[in-house]
C-alpha positions as CSV (number, residue, x, y, z in Angstrom):
1,M,-6.3,13.8,-2.1
2,T,-9.9,13.6,-1.8
3,I,-12.1,10.8,-0.7
4,L,-14.1,9.3,-3.3
5,D,-16.6,6.9,-1.0
6,E,-17.6,7.1,2.2
7,M,-19.1,3.8,2.4
8,P,-17.8,1.1,4.2
9,A,-15.4,-1.3,2.2
10,L,-17.0,-4.7,1.7
11,A,-14.8,-7.7,1.0
12,G,-14.8,-8.2,-2.7
13,H,-15.8,-4.9,-3.3
14,W,-13.6,-2.2,-4.9
15,T,-13.3,1.0,-2.9
16,P,-12.0,3.9,-5.6
17,V,-9.5,5.7,-3.1
18,C,-7.7,8.3,-5.9
19,S,-6.9,9.2,-9.0
20,Y,-3.9,7.7,-10.7
21,T,-2.0,10.7,-11.6
22,D,-2.5,11.6,-7.8
23,L,0.5,9.0,-6.6
24,L,3.9,10.1,-7.5
25,P,6.2,7.4,-8.4
26,E,8.6,5.9,-5.8
27,R,6.4,7.2,-3.0
28,G,3.5,6.3,-1.1
29,A,-0.4,7.6,0.0
30,A,-2.2,6.8,2.9
31,V,-6.1,5.9,1.9
32,L,-8.9,4.7,4.2
33,V,-10.7,1.9,2.8
34,G,-14.1,1.3,4.9
35,D,-11.8,1.2,8.4
36,R,-8.8,0.0,7.1
37,Q,-5.7,2.0,6.5
38,V,-4.2,1.0,3.5
39,A,-0.8,2.1,2.2
40,V,-0.8,2.4,-1.7
41,F,2.4,3.0,-3.9
42,R,3.2,3.7,-7.7
43,T,6.6,2.4,-8.5
44,F,9.0,3.9,-11.3
45,D,7.7,1.6,-13.8
46,G,4.1,2.8,-13.1
47,A,2.8,-0.4,-11.2
48,L,0.4,-0.3,-8.2
49,Y,0.5,-2.1,-5.0
50,A,-1.4,-1.7,-1.7
51,L,-0.5,-2.9,1.6
52,G,-1.7,-2.5,5.6
53,N,0.2,1.0,6.5
54,L,0.5,-0.4,10.1
55,D,4.2,-1.0,10.6
56,P,4.4,-4.1,12.7
57,F,7.5,-3.7,14.5
58,S,6.8,-0.3,15.8
59,G,2.8,-0.6,15.9
60,A,2.5,2.9,13.6
61,Y,0.3,3.7,10.7
62,V,3.5,4.7,8.9
63,M,4.1,2.5,6.2
64,S,2.8,4.6,3.5
65,R,6.1,6.8,4.5
66,G,8.5,4.3,3.8
67,I,11.4,4.2,1.5
68,V,10.3,2.1,-2.2
69,G,12.9,0.4,-3.5
70,T,13.9,-3.0,-4.5
71,R,15.3,-6.4,-3.2
72,N,16.8,-9.2,-5.9
73,G,14.4,-7.5,-8.5
74,E,11.6,-7.4,-6.2
75,P,9.9,-3.8,-5.3
76,T,10.2,-3.5,-1.0
77,V,9.2,-0.5,0.9
78,A,11.5,0.2,4.0
79,S,9.7,1.1,7.0
80,P,10.5,4.6,8.2
81,M,10.8,3.7,11.8
82,H,13.1,0.9,11.9
83,K,13.6,0.3,8.1
84,Q,12.9,-3.5,8.2
85,V,12.1,-3.8,4.4
86,F,8.9,-5.4,3.3
87,S,7.8,-7.2,-0.4
88,L,5.1,-4.9,-2.0
89,V,4.3,-7.6,-3.9
90,T,4.0,-10.2,-0.7
91,G,3.6,-8.4,2.1
92,V,6.7,-10.4,3.8
93,C,9.1,-9.1,5.8
94,V,12.4,-9.1,4.0
95,D,14.6,-8.8,7.5
96,D,12.1,-11.3,9.3
97,P,10.4,-13.5,6.9
98,G,8.0,-15.0,9.9
99,V,6.6,-11.1,10.0
100,A,4.1,-9.5,7.4
101,V,1.9,-7.1,6.6
102,P,-1.4,-7.6,4.4
103,T,-1.5,-7.0,0.7
104,Y,-4.7,-6.2,-1.2
105,P,-6.0,-6.3,-5.0
106,I,-5.7,-2.6,-6.1
107,R,-6.5,-1.8,-9.9
108,V,-7.0,1.0,-12.2
109,T,-10.6,2.1,-14.1
110,H,-10.4,5.0,-15.9
111,G,-8.1,6.7,-14.3
112,T,-9.3,5.9,-10.8
113,V,-7.1,3.4,-8.2
114,E,-9.5,1.3,-6.6
115,V,-8.8,-1.0,-3.5
116,S,-10.6,-4.4,-2.2
117,V,-10.2,-5.5,1.2
118,V,-11.2,-9.1,0.7
């Protein structure tokens, strides 16, 4: 994957992170947006999601390596460390609703995936 923007991320600023075609369905990728590690996911239906890459239970930056799935029709990712499941939509842990990872706005512009850290 190529770094498309080496400028620091600004709140409300869209940072290009990769080409849409670089993201494989049902897989995650770790990207840097400014100084933040963000886990970017493309689901089987082509939808995109962006979450903080830090697993709050293990303290490791591994969420992008998680197992993508669904729970009650909602897209999810399971931490590869201890298998806690998080909503890709809200970032809330399905197994422990008091814990969440941050979510970030994500979009595609002319085939380029962009993330905003607002």
